[in-house]
Backbone atoms as SQL, in Angstrom:
CREATE TABLE atoms (id INTEGER PRIMARY KEY, chain TEXT, resi INTEGER, resn TEXT, atom TEXT, x REAL, y REAL, z REAL);
INSERT INTO atoms VALUES
  (1, 'A', 1, 'UNK', 'N', 95.739, 105.845, 104.624),
  (2, 'A', 1, 'UNK', 'CA', 95.714, 105.351, 103.238),
  (3, 'A', 1, 'UNK', 'C', 96.681, 104.189, 103.061),
  (4, 'A', 2, 'UNK', 'N', 97.636, 104.000, 103.938),
  (5, 'A', 2, 'UNK', 'CA', 98.584, 102.918, 103.855),
  (6, 'A', 2, 'UNK', 'C', 97.863, 101.576, 103.833),
  (7, 'A', 3, 'UNK', 'N', 96.869, 101.411, 104.698),
  (8, 'A', 3, 'UNK', 'CA', 96.174, 100.131, 104.809),
  (9, 'A', 3, 'UNK', 'C', 95.450, 99.823, 103.498),
  (10, 'A', 4, 'UNK', 'N', 94.822, 100.826, 102.903),
  (11, 'A', 4, 'UNK', 'CA', 94.154, 100.613, 101.617),
  (12, 'A', 4, 'UNK', 'C', 95.170, 100.261, 100.534),
  (13, 'A', 5, 'UNK', 'N', 96.347, 100.850, 100.571),
  (14, 'A', 5, 'UNK', 'CA', 97.375, 100.534, 99.595),
  (15, 'A', 5, 'UNK', 'C', 97.764, 99.053, 99.702),
  (16, 'A', 6, 'UNK', 'N', 97.934, 98.568, 100.915),
  (17, 'A', 6, 'UNK', 'CA', 98.271, 97.153, 101.115),
  (18, 'A', 6, 'UNK', 'C', 97.139, 96.269, 100.591),
  (19, 'A', 7, 'UNK', 'N', 95.929, 96.620, 100.873),
  (20, 'A', 7, 'UNK', 'CA', 94.785, 95.841, 100.395),
  (21, 'A', 7, 'UNK', 'C', 94.705, 95.914, 98.880),
  (22, 'A', 8, 'UNK', 'N', 95.071, 97.049, 98.288),
  (23, 'A', 8, 'UNK', 'CA', 95.028, 97.171, 96.839),
  (24, 'A', 8, 'UNK', 'C', 95.995, 96.201, 96.172),
  (25, 'A', 9, 'UNK', 'N', 97.133, 95.967, 96.822),
  (26, 'A', 9, 'UNK', 'CA', 98.081, 95.003, 96.305),
  (27, 'A', 9, 'UNK', 'C', 97.535, 93.580, 96.298),
  (28, 'A', 10, 'UNK', 'N', 96.611, 93.342, 97.201),
  (29, 'A', 10, 'UNK', 'CA', 96.038, 91.997, 97.326),
  (30, 'A', 10, 'UNK', 'C', 94.808, 91.836, 96.382),
  (31, 'A', 11, 'UNK', 'N', 93.864, 92.746, 96.444),
  (32, 'A', 11, 'UNK', 'CA', 92.653, 92.571, 95.642),
  (33, 'A', 11, 'UNK', 'C', 92.075, 93.945, 95.289),
  (34, 'A', 12, 'UNK', 'N', 92.295, 94.346, 94.078),
  (35, 'A', 12, 'UNK', 'CA', 91.834, 95.665, 93.582),
  (36, 'A', 12, 'UNK', 'C', 90.344, 95.842, 93.676),
  (37, 'A', 13, 'UNK', 'N', 89.587, 94.783, 93.370),
  (38, 'A', 13, 'UNK', 'CA', 88.133, 94.858, 93.398),
  (39, 'A', 13, 'UNK', 'C', 87.602, 95.124, 94.823),
  (40, 'A', 14, 'UNK', 'N', 88.194, 94.466, 95.806),
  (41, 'A', 14, 'UNK', 'CA', 87.769, 94.689, 97.200),
  (42, 'A', 14, 'UNK', 'C', 88.019, 96.104, 97.658),
  (43, 'A', 15, 'UNK', 'N', 89.117, 96.678, 97.203),
  (44, 'A', 15, 'UNK', 'CA', 89.466, 98.039, 97.610),
  (45, 'A', 15, 'UNK', 'C', 88.452, 99.019, 97.049),
  (46, 'A', 16, 'UNK', 'N', 88.096, 98.855, 95.756),
  (47, 'A', 16, 'UNK', 'CA', 87.094, 99.734, 95.156),
  (48, 'A', 16, 'UNK', 'C', 85.732, 99.607, 95.861),
  (49, 'A', 17, 'UNK', 'N', 85.346, 98.373, 96.162),
  (50, 'A', 17, 'UNK', 'CA', 84.084, 98.136, 96.851),
  (51, 'A', 17, 'UNK', 'C', 84.080, 98.775, 98.226),
  (52, 'A', 18, 'UNK', 'N', 85.196, 98.603, 98.956),
  (53, 'A', 18, 'UNK', 'CA', 85.307, 99.189, 100.288),
  (54, 'A', 18, 'UNK', 'C', 85.216, 100.679, 100.242),
  (55, 'A', 19, 'UNK', 'N', 85.985, 101.325, 99.372),
  (56, 'A', 19, 'UNK', 'CA', 85.957, 102.786, 99.276),
  (57, 'A', 19, 'UNK', 'C', 84.564, 103.292, 98.940),
  (58, 'A', 20, 'UNK', 'N', 83.890, 102.634, 97.964),
  (59, 'A', 20, 'UNK', 'CA', 82.537, 103.057, 97.569),
  (60, 'A', 20, 'UNK', 'C', 81.549, 102.927, 98.734),
  (61, 'A', 21, 'UNK', 'N', 81.606, 101.802, 99.416),
  (62, 'A', 21, 'UNK', 'CA', 80.672, 101.593, 100.546),
  (63, 'A', 21, 'UNK', 'C', 80.972, 102.526, 101.717),
  (64, 'A', 22, 'UNK', 'N', 82.248, 102.815, 101.977),
  (65, 'A', 22, 'UNK', 'CA', 82.597, 103.711, 103.067),
  (66, 'A', 22, 'UNK', 'C', 82.034, 105.104, 102.804),
  (67, 'A', 23, 'UNK', 'N', 82.084, 105.512, 101.545),
  (68, 'A', 23, 'UNK', 'CA', 81.603, 106.855, 101.172),
  (69, 'A', 23, 'UNK', 'C', 80.078, 106.851, 101.007),
  (70, 'A', 24, 'UNK', 'N', 79.574, 105.956, 100.165),
  (71, 'A', 24, 'UNK', 'CA', 78.137, 105.986, 99.824),
  (72, 'A', 24, 'UNK', 'C', 77.219, 105.529, 100.975),
  (73, 'A', 25, 'UNK', 'N', 77.628, 104.494, 101.657),
  (74, 'A', 25, 'UNK', 'CA', 76.747, 103.932, 102.685),
  (75, 'A', 25, 'UNK', 'C', 77.167, 104.290, 104.091),
  (76, 'A', 26, 'UNK', 'N', 78.216, 105.088, 104.190),
  (77, 'A', 26, 'UNK', 'CA', 78.769, 105.477, 105.507),
  (78, 'A', 26, 'UNK', 'C', 79.028, 104.235, 106.360),
  (79, 'A', 27, 'UNK', 'N', 79.532, 103.220, 105.703),
  (80, 'A', 27, 'UNK', 'CA', 79.852, 101.960, 106.363),
  (81, 'A', 27, 'UNK', 'C', 81.134, 102.130, 107.162),
  (82, 'A', 28, 'UNK', 'N', 81.174, 101.491, 108.298),
  (83, 'A', 28, 'UNK', 'CA', 82.402, 101.524, 109.095),
  (84, 'A', 28, 'UNK', 'C', 83.284, 100.371, 108.657),
  (85, 'A', 29, 'UNK', 'N', 84.570, 100.580, 108.667),
  (86, 'A', 29, 'UNK', 'CA', 85.539, 99.580, 108.215),
  (87, 'A', 29, 'UNK', 'C', 85.362, 98.273, 108.987),
  (88, 'A', 30, 'UNK', 'N', 85.158, 98.340, 110.283),
  (89, 'A', 30, 'UNK', 'CA', 85.025, 97.136, 111.099),
  (90, 'A', 30, 'UNK', 'C', 83.808, 96.310, 110.648),
  (91, 'A', 31, 'UNK', 'N', 82.704, 96.992, 110.333),
  (92, 'A', 31, 'UNK', 'CA', 81.490, 96.283, 109.871),
  (93, 'A', 31, 'UNK', 'C', 81.779, 95.595, 108.552),
  (94, 'A', 32, 'UNK', 'N', 82.460, 96.333, 107.631),
  (95, 'A', 32, 'UNK', 'CA', 82.770, 95.759, 106.328),
  (96, 'A', 32, 'UNK', 'C', 83.645, 94.535, 106.489),
  (97, 'A', 33, 'UNK', 'N', 84.711, 94.669, 107.301),
  (98, 'A', 33, 'UNK', 'CA', 85.673, 93.600, 107.474),
  (99, 'A', 33, 'UNK', 'C', 84.978, 92.370, 108.111),
  (100, 'A', 34, 'UNK', 'N', 84.139, 92.577, 109.080),
  (101, 'A', 34, 'UNK', 'CA', 83.386, 91.477, 109.705),
  (102, 'A', 34, 'UNK', 'C', 82.549, 90.733, 108.683),
  (103, 'A', 35, 'UNK', 'N', 81.873, 91.481, 107.834),
  (104, 'A', 35, 'UNK', 'CA', 81.030, 90.874, 106.784),
  (105, 'A', 35, 'UNK', 'C', 81.883, 90.049, 105.817),
  (106, 'A', 36, 'UNK', 'N', 83.056, 90.597, 105.450),
  (107, 'A', 36, 'UNK', 'CA', 83.951, 89.877, 104.525),
  (108, 'A', 36, 'UNK', 'C', 84.441, 88.566, 105.160),
  (109, 'A', 37, 'UNK', 'N', 84.743, 88.610, 106.441),
  (110, 'A', 37, 'UNK', 'CA', 85.255, 87.403, 107.114),
  (111, 'A', 37, 'UNK', 'C', 84.162, 86.358, 107.184),
  (112, 'A', 38, 'UNK', 'N', 82.958, 86.787, 107.519),
  (113, 'A', 38, 'UNK', 'CA', 81.811, 85.844, 107.621),
  (114, 'A', 38, 'UNK', 'C', 81.546, 85.216, 106.283),
  (115, 'A', 39, 'UNK', 'N', 81.583, 86.016, 105.207),
  (116, 'A', 39, 'UNK', 'CA', 81.344, 85.492, 103.840),
  (117, 'A', 39, 'UNK', 'C', 82.429, 84.473, 103.490),
  (118, 'A', 40, 'UNK', 'N', 83.681, 84.800, 103.782),
  (119, 'A', 40, 'UNK', 'CA', 84.780, 83.930, 103.502),
  (120, 'A', 40, 'UNK', 'C', 84.613, 82.591, 104.230),
  (121, 'A', 41, 'UNK', 'N', 84.306, 82.652, 105.518),
  (122, 'A', 41, 'UNK', 'CA', 84.129, 81.424, 106.306),
  (123, 'A', 41, 'UNK', 'C', 82.951, 80.613, 105.792),
  (124, 'A', 42, 'UNK', 'N', 81.891, 81.280, 105.374),
  (125, 'A', 42, 'UNK', 'CA', 80.731, 80.573, 104.844),
  (126, 'A', 42, 'UNK', 'C', 81.112, 79.813, 103.562),
  (127, 'A', 43, 'UNK', 'N', 81.861, 80.488, 102.676),
  (128, 'A', 43, 'UNK', 'CA', 82.296, 79.851, 101.436),
  (129, 'A', 43, 'UNK', 'C', 83.276, 78.712, 101.725),
  (130, 'A', 44, 'UNK', 'N', 84.154, 78.909, 102.696),
  (131, 'A', 44, 'UNK', 'CA', 85.127, 77.889, 103.037),
  (132, 'A', 44, 'UNK', 'C', 84.420, 76.668, 103.605),
  (133, 'A', 45, 'UNK', 'N', 83.406, 76.902, 104.402),
  (134, 'A', 45, 'UNK', 'CA', 82.640, 75.791, 104.965),
  (135, 'A', 45, 'UNK', 'C', 81.908, 74.968, 103.898),
  (136, 'A', 46, 'UNK', 'N', 81.387, 75.661, 102.888),
  (137, 'A', 46, 'UNK', 'CA', 80.712, 74.964, 101.793),
  (138, 'A', 46, 'UNK', 'C', 81.683, 74.112, 101.009),
  (139, 'A', 47, 'UNK', 'N', 82.892, 74.601, 100.844),
  (140, 'A', 47, 'UNK', 'CA', 83.901, 73.857, 100.108),
  (141, 'A', 47, 'UNK', 'C', 84.293, 72.576, 100.803),
  (142, 'A', 48, 'UNK', 'N', 84.295, 72.588, 102.136),
  (143, 'A', 48, 'UNK', 'CA', 84.684, 71.385, 102.886),
  (144, 'A', 48, 'UNK', 'C', 83.631, 70.312, 102.769),
  (145, 'A', 49, 'UNK', 'N', 82.336, 70.687, 102.812),
  (146, 'A', 49, 'UNK', 'CA', 81.272, 69.704, 102.841),
  (147, 'A', 49, 'UNK', 'C', 80.965, 69.098, 101.495),
  (148, 'A', 50, 'UNK', 'N', 81.467, 69.712, 100.451),
  (149, 'A', 50, 'UNK', 'CA', 81.159, 69.164, 99.082),
  (150, 'A', 50, 'UNK', 'C', 82.149, 68.126, 98.640);
């Protein structure tokens, strides 16, 4: 629970989404984190080209 507490200090919305998906969708943390990183990089790339 320590890791979720640290994440909660950073972004409350992400923590709620993660907890819900871990429970409801039986999502693995690594899968969720990988998707978040890919989405971040995709957005970051769009910002550079504009």
